[in-house]
C-alpha positions in Angstrom: 7.4 -19.1 40.4 9.9 -20.8 38.4 12.4 -20.1 35.9 9.8 -21.4 32.6 7.7 -18.4 34.4 9.7 -15.5 34.0 11.1 -15.9 31.1 7.9 -16.5 29.7 7.0 -12.5 32.1 10.0 -10.9 30.4 10.1 -12.6 26.8 6.2 -11.3 27.2 4.2 -13.4 24.1 1.1 -13.0 25.6 1.9 -8.8 24.8 0.4 -7.5 28.3 2.6 -7.3 31.5 1.7 -8.5 34.7 -2.2 -7.8 33.3 -1.3 -4.3 31.9 -1.2 -4.2 28.2 1.6 -3.1 26.5 0.9 -0.2 23.9 2.3 -1.2 20.5 4.2 1.8 18.6 4.2 2.6 14.8 7.5 2.8 13.5 6.4 5.9 10.8 8.5 5.3 7.6 10.9 7.1 5.5 9.3 9.6 3.7 9.5 12.6 1.3 6.8 15.6 1.7 6.2 18.0 -1.4 4.8 21.0 -0.5 3.4 24.0 -3.4 3.7 27.4 -0.8 4.5 31.4 -2.7 7.4 32.3 -1.8 8.2 35.3 -3.1 11.0 36.7 -1.3 14.5 35.0 1.2 11.9 36.0 3.9 9.3 34.0 2.8 11.5 30.9 1.9 13.1 30.8 5.7 10.0 31.3 7.4 8.9 28.3 5.2 11.9 26.3 6.6 11.9 27.3 10.0 7.9 26.6 9.9 9.2 22.4 10.3 12.7 22.6 10.8 11.4 21.6 14.2 8.5 19.6 13.5 10.0 16.5 15.0 10.4 13.9 12.9 12.1 16.2 9.9 15.9 15.0 8.9 15.9 17.1 6.1 14.8 20.5 5.1 15.0 21.5 1.2 13.3 25.0 -0.4 13.5 25.8 -4.1 12.0 29.2 -4.6 12.0 28.8 -8.7 9.3 26.3 -8.1 7.5 27.3 -5.1 8.6 24.2 -3.9 8.9 22.6 0.0 9.9 19.3 0.2 10.7 18.2 3.7 11.8 14.5 3.7 11.7 11.9 7.0 9.5 10.1 9.7 6.3 12.1 9.9 2.4 11.8 8.7 2.4 14.8 5.7 -1.4 15.8 7.3 0.2 17.4 9.7 2.7 18.5 8.1 0.7 20.9 5.7 -0.6 22.0 8.2 1.5 23.0 11.1 3.4 24.7 7.3 -0.3 26.9 6.5 -0.9 27.3 10.6 3.3 28.9 11.0 3.6 31.0 7.8 -0.2 31.9 7.0 -0.2 31.7 3.5 -2.3 29.4 2.0 -0.2 26.1 0.9 -1.0 22.1 -1.3 1.0 19.5 -1.7 3.1 19.1 -4.5 0.3 18.9 -7.4 2.4 18.4 -11.3 4.2 15.3 -12.1 6.0 15.2 -14.9 5.0 15.2 -18.0 6.0 11.8 -18.3 4.1 10.2 -16.7 0.8 11.0 -17.2 -1.7 9.0 -20.0 -2.7 11.9 -21.7 -1.1 15.2 -21.0 -4.1 18.1 -22.2 -6.2 16.5 -21.6 -9.0 19.0 -19.2 -7.6 19.8 -16.0 -4.4 18.3 -16.3 -2.3 20.9 -18.2 -1.1 24.2 -16.4 0.1 27.3 -16.8 1.6 27.3 -13.6 3.8 24.0 -13.4 7.2 24.2 -13.9 9.0 23.4 -16.6 8.0 19.1 -18.5 5.4 18.9 -15.2 1.5 18.3 -15.8 -1.2 19.0 -12.9 -1.7 15.8 -11.7 -5.0 14.5 -12.5 -5.2 11.0 -10.4 -4.9 12.5 -6.8 -8.5 15.2 -8.6 -11.5 13.4 -9.1 -13.0 15.6 -11.4 -10.6 15.9 -13.8 -9.2 11.8 -13.6 -12.3 10.5 -15.4 -11.0 13.2 -18.2 -7.5 12.5 -18.6 -8.4 8.0 -19.4 -8.8 7.1 -22.0 -11.0 4.5 -22.7 -10.9 1.7 -24.6 -13.0 3.1 -27.9 -10.8 5.7 -27.9 -8.0 3.7 -27.5 -9.1 1.6 -30.5 -9.6 4.0 -32.6 -6.3 6.0 -31.7 -3.9 3.2 -33.0 -5.7 2.3 -35.8 -4.0 5.2 -37.1 -1.0 5.5 -35.3 2.7 5.1 -37.0 3.6 2.7 -34.0 0.9 -0.1 -35.2 2.6 -1.8 -38.4 -1.6 -3.6 -39.2 -2.5 0.4 -39.2 -4.9 1.7 -42.4 -3.0 4.5 -43.3 -5.5 7.9 -45.1 -4.1 10.1 -47.1 
């Protein structure tokens, strides 16, 4: 075995080492997972926080009890975090369904407006397959709403 072959083996350009395949690990990206979970007291907050603190890859856990929101930052899989929170707390938990009011084009479309949403937020209808078509304006609607808009300089004016 020459020096060249030895270097080739050490560098492992072929993807295998001595006939055995090496498993390539995917690096997980840093993510922020937001979960909505009902928290009535400090004990509920503590329980929700402790449910994910020991999880592999978690770097930071924040709890906002006013909004019933648990935020997990780290190199984690969102589905595993949600499953763990549900299992450890025994409570109903779901991914954070709200987005800021400014992001949604039609915030008061059926299914988007939610009275339980925090101030300045509406339900994210683009994740809900049933409500998504109702929240998106068709070209027909856009054409007629811009015809009478104040921002349109060529708009019709009805008085």
